[in-house]
C-alpha positions in Angstrom: 31.9 345.3 306.2 30.9 344.4 302.7 32.7 346.7 300.2 31.5 347.9 296.5 34.1 347.7 293.7 33.7 347.7 290.5 33.6 344.4 288.5 32.8 343.1 284.3 29.7 340.9 284.5 28.2 338.5 281.8 24.6 339.5 281.8 23.0 337.0 279.6 24.1 334.6 276.9 26.2 336.3 274.1 24.7 339.7 275.6 28.4 342.2 275.8 29.8 342.6 278.7 29.7 345.4 281.2 31.7 346.9 284.0 28.7 347.5 287.5 28.8 347.6 291.2 29.6 344.4 293.0 29.2 343.8 296.6 32.6 341.9 298.1 31.2 340.8 301.3 33.8 340.4 304.2 35.5 336.7 304.4 33.6 334.1 306.5 35.3 331.0 307.5 37.8 329.6 305.3 37.7 332.7 303.0 40.0 335.2 302.0 39.0 339.1 300.2 41.7 339.7 297.6 42.3 343.2 296.1 43.1 342.1 292.4 46.4 343.4 290.7 46.0 341.9 287.2 44.0 339.3 285.6 44.5 338.1 282.5 41.3 337.3 279.9 41.5 333.7 279.2 39.1 332.0 276.5 37.7 330.0 279.5 35.9 333.5 280.3 34.7 333.9 276.6 33.2 330.3 276.6 31.0 331.8 279.9 30.0 334.6 278.5 29.0 332.6 275.6 27.0 330.2 277.9 28.9 327.3 277.0 30.2 326.8 280.6 26.8 326.6 282.5 23.5 329.1 282.3 23.9 330.6 285.8 23.8 333.9 284.8 25.2 336.7 285.4 28.8 335.6 285.8 31.4 337.8 287.2 34.3 336.9 285.0 37.9 336.7 285.1 40.1 333.8 287.0 43.5 334.1 285.6 44.6 336.5 288.7 47.4 337.6 290.9 46.7 340.0 293.9 47.1 341.3 297.5 45.3 339.4 300.8 43.3 342.5 302.0 41.4 340.6 305.0 40.7 336.3 305.9 38.2 335.0 308.1 38.1 332.1 311.0 40.5 329.4 310.0 42.9 330.6 307.7 46.5 330.4 308.4 48.7 329.6 305.1 47.9 333.2 303.9 47.6 336.8 306.0 46.7 339.9 305.0 49.3 341.7 302.3 50.3 338.8 300.8 51.0 338.7 297.5 48.9 335.4 295.9 48.1 333.7 292.3 44.8 332.8 292.5 43.8 329.2 291.6 41.1 327.7 290.4 41.4 324.6 292.2 41.4 324.5 296.1 42.6 321.4 297.0 40.4 319.1 300.2 43.4 317.1 302.0 40.3 314.6 302.9 39.3 312.8 299.8 40.7 309.7 298.3 42.8 311.5 296.0 44.4 313.8 298.6 44.9 310.8 301.2 46.8 308.7 298.5 49.2 311.5 298.4 47.7 312.5 294.8 46.3 316.2 295.5 46.7 316.8 292.2 43.8 315.0 291.1 41.7 316.4 294.1 37.7 315.1 293.7 36.3 317.8 296.4 38.0 321.1 295.2 36.2 324.2 296.8 35.3 327.6 296.3 34.0 330.4 299.0 30.6 329.5 300.3 29.4 333.1 300.6 28.1 334.4 297.0 29.0 338.3 295.6 26.0 339.9 294.3 25.2 343.3 292.5 23.5 346.0 294.8 20.5 344.8 293.8 21.0 341.3 295.7 21.4 339.1 292.7 23.9 336.7 293.3 26.6 336.1 290.9 28.2 333.0 289.4 32.1 333.6 289.8 33.8 332.1 287.1 36.1 329.2 288.2 34.9 330.2 291.8 37.3 333.6 291.5 35.6 336.2 289.8 38.6 338.1 289.0 37.8 340.9 286.8 37.2 342.8 289.8 38.8 345.3 291.8 38.3 343.4 294.7 37.6 339.1 295.4 36.2 337.0 297.5 37.8 333.2 297.5 38.2 330.4 299.4 41.6 331.0 300.9 42.9 327.6 299.2 42.5 329.5 296.2 45.4 331.5 297.5 48.9 330.4 296.9 51.4 333.2 298.3 54.6 333.6 296.0 57.7 336.0 295.5 56.2 339.5 295.6 58.8 341.3 293.5 57.2 339.5 290.3 55.5 341.7 288.3 51.1 340.8 288.6 50.3 340.8 285.1 53.1 338.2 284.9 52.0 336.0 287.6 48.9 335.9 287.5 49.1 334.1 283.6 49.7 330.9 286.1 46.7 330.7 287.8 44.7 329.1 284.6 46.0 329.1 280.9 50.0 329.3 281.3 50.1 326.7 283.8 48.0 324.5 281.9 50.2 324.3 279.0 53.9 323.6 281.1 52.1 321.1 283.3 50.3 319.3 279.9 54.1 319.1 279.2 56.0 318.2 282.3 53.7 317.2 284.7 51.5 315.4 282.5 53.4 314.4 279.4 56.6 313.6 281.4 58.6 315.2 279.1 61.8 314.7 279.9 66.0 315.6 278.1 66.2 314.0 274.8 62.3 313.5 274.2 60.5 314.7 270.9 57.7 317.0 271.1 54.7 317.9 269.2 52.0 320.8 270.0 49.3 321.2 268.4 47.4 324.2 268.3 49.9 327.7 269.3 47.4 329.9 271.3 48.4 330.4 275.2 48.0 327.2 276.5 50.4 325.9 273.1 52.9 328.2 273.6 53.2 327.6 277.3 53.5 323.7 276.9 56.0 324.5 274.4 57.9 326.9 277.2 57.2 323.5 279.4 59.0 321.0 276.8 61.8 323.4 276.3 62.0 323.8 280.2 62.2 320.0 280.4 65.0 319.1 278.2 63.5 318.1 275.0 65.6 318.2 271.9 63.0 318.5 269.0 59.8 320.9 269.6 57.1 320.9 266.7 54.6 323.3 266.7 51.7 323.2 265.1 49.0 325.5 263.6 46.8 327.2 260.8 48.2 330.5 261.7 51.7 331.7 260.2 51.3 334.4 263.0 50.9 331.7 265.8 54.0 329.8 264.3 56.3 332.9 264.6 55.5 333.3 268.1 56.1 329.4 268.8 59.1 329.9 267.3 60.5 332.7 269.8 59.0 330.4 272.6 61.4 327.6 271.8 59.9 325.6 268.8 62.7 324.2 267.0 60.3 323.2 263.6 57.0 324.8 262.3 54.4 323.1 260.5 51.4 324.9 259.0 48.8 322.4 258.9 46.6 324.6 256.3 48.7 323.6 254.0 50.6 320.0 254.7 49.3 317.1 256.4 51.1 317.6 260.1 51.1 314.0 261.0 53.0 313.5 258.0 55.2 316.1 258.7 55.8 314.8 262.5 56.7 311.8 261.1 59.6 313.2 258.7 61.0 315.2 261.5 60.9 312.2 263.8 62.6 309.8 261.7 59.5 308.4 260.4 58.1 307.5 263.7 56.3 310.1 265.5 57.2 312.0 268.7 57.5 310.7 271.8 54.5 313.0 273.2 52.3 315.2 271.2 50.3 317.8 273.5 46.5 318.4 271.5 45.9 322.0 273.0 42.7 322.7 270.3 40.2 320.6 271.7 38.5 318.9 268.2 38.1 315.7 267.6 39.9 315.8 264.1 43.1 317.6 266.0 43.1 314.7 268.4 43.3 312.2 266.0 46.3 314.2 264.1 47.7 313.7 267.7 47.0 310.3 268.1 48.7 309.3 264.7 51.6 311.5 265.0 53.2 309.9 268.3 55.5 307.5 268.3 54.9 303.9 269.2 54.6 303.4 272.6 54.3 307.5 272.9 51.9 309.7 275.0 49.1 311.7 273.3 48.2 314.6 276.0 45.2 316.2 275.5 44.7 319.9 277.0 42.4 321.7 274.4 39.0 321.9 275.9 36.5 320.2 273.8 32.5 320.7 274.0 29.6 318.6 274.9 28.4 317.5 271.4 32.5 316.4 270.4 32.5 312.7 269.6 35.7 310.9 268.8 36.1 307.5 267.1 39.3 305.4 266.8 39.8 302.1 265.6 40.6 300.1 268.8 42.8 298.0 267.5 44.9 301.0 266.5 44.4 302.3 270.5 45.4 298.3 271.0 48.3 298.1 268.6 50.0 301.7 269.0 50.3 301.4 272.9 51.9 303.9 275.1 49.2 306.2 276.9 46.0 308.8 276.3 45.7 311.4 278.6 44.1 314.2 279.4 45.4 317.4 281.4 43.3 318.9 283.8 44.7 322.7 285.0 48.2 320.9 283.7 48.0 318.5 286.5 49.1 321.2 289.1 49.6 321.6 292.3 49.4 325.7 292.9 51.6 325.1 296.1 54.1 323.4 294.5 54.4 324.6 291.1 53.5 328.4 291.8 56.3 328.9 293.9 58.9 326.9 291.4 57.8 328.8 288.2 58.0 331.8 289.6 61.4 331.2 290.9 62.6 329.8 287.4 60.8 333.1 286.0 62.8 335.7 288.3 65.6 333.8 287.2 65.6 334.1 283.7 64.7 330.5 282.7 61.1 330.8 282.0 60.2 333.8 279.8 56.4 334.4 280.9 56.7 338.1 280.0 56.1 337.0 276.2 52.6 335.7 276.7 51.5 339.6 277.8 50.7 341.1 274.3 48.7 343.9 275.9 47.7 345.5 279.3 43.7 347.0 279.7 41.4 348.3 282.0 38.2 346.8 283.2 36.0 348.4 280.3 38.3 346.9 277.6 37.7 343.5 278.1 34.8 343.1 275.5 37.0 344.6 272.7 39.7 342.1 274.4 37.5 338.8 273.5 37.4 340.2 270.0 41.0 340.6 269.7 41.4 337.2 271.4 38.8 335.7 269.1 40.3 336.8 265.3 44.1 335.7 267.4 45.5 339.2 267.4 46.8 338.8 270.7 48.6 335.3 273.0 47.0 337.4 276.3 45.6 340.9 277.0 45.7 341.4 280.8 43.5 343.6 283.2 45.8 345.8 284.9 43.7 347.4 288.3 
C-alpha cells in the first residue's frame, strides 16, 4: 500500500520550500522504501530550488541521507528490511563499459527508482538526485542503499551521501594524495573541509587552506589544515608557492567551481602536479588558459564526480574510520533541525553561517 508522509518540496523557481504530504508507492522490482532518519542540507538542494539544475518542478528535495530500509521489491538481495543504510545518488549498473572494465566509480548508466513519488493530487515529484530525502520516507533504487554499521549516528552517517564523500574522495580517490604530499584546498565550505580531512587521512605533510572568510579558515584549521591563506587580502598563488619552497603544491583541490579560482589552482600547483576540480560550475562559465602552459606544466587536470567513490567500498570503510576516532565526521554537523526549518537553513548556508544543517526525523 502506498504511504502518505511529510516531505519538503520546491514548488517553483526561487519559491520558498514548504512541507507537503507526499505519496510514497510500494517498492517495485529493484526498489526500496527507506525510513529517513537524517538528511543534510546541501548546496545542491539550493541549486535545485533556484532552477540551476533542471526546471522539472516540483522537486522533492534532500539527498544527503541515512535511514533504515522498510521494504524492498522483487529481486533485491543486497539489502533487507531493518538494514541501516546510507543513500547514494550513483547506483552503479554493473553492465556499462566502465563497470565491465573494473571501474564502476565511473559508471555511465547509474539509475534511480522507476516509480515516481507524488503529491496527494497525483502531481509527480522530481526527487533531488534521484533520492528526495527531506521526507519521512523515500523510494529509491535498491542500489542507492549502502549498508553500514548501525551504531553510528544517522546525522553523521548521512553526510557521506554527498558533500563529505565528494571532498574526501577528491583528495584520496581522484587526487591520489599520499604520504608527504603538499596539498592546497581552495574553498573551505563543507566539500573543501572534507578534502582537508581526506588529505590528512592520506598522510599529506602540508595542507594549505584558501578562502576569503576567516571563519571558514578557522574551521579549516580545526579540520587539519597546517596553513591558511585569506585570498581576499593575499595572492593565493604566491602564498601557496611560498609555503612550498617556491614550487607549488603537489595537489591543488578546487572546491569552488569558478574560472578565477580554477586558474589559481592551475598556477598554484607544482610542475607535474595535479589539479582536482570538485567545485560545481554553472553552464555559462568559460575557462581560458594558454595551451602552452597546459603543455609545459605537465601533470594532470582532473574533475572529481562524487569523489570518484564506490559507495559499497568507501562508505563502510569511512564509517569504520569514524568509529575508530580517525575521521571526525561530527565536526561537520553545525546544527540539527526539523523539516519545517529547511528554508531558514538555506539562508544560513548562503551566508556561510553553517558547515552543515542536518534534518533529523
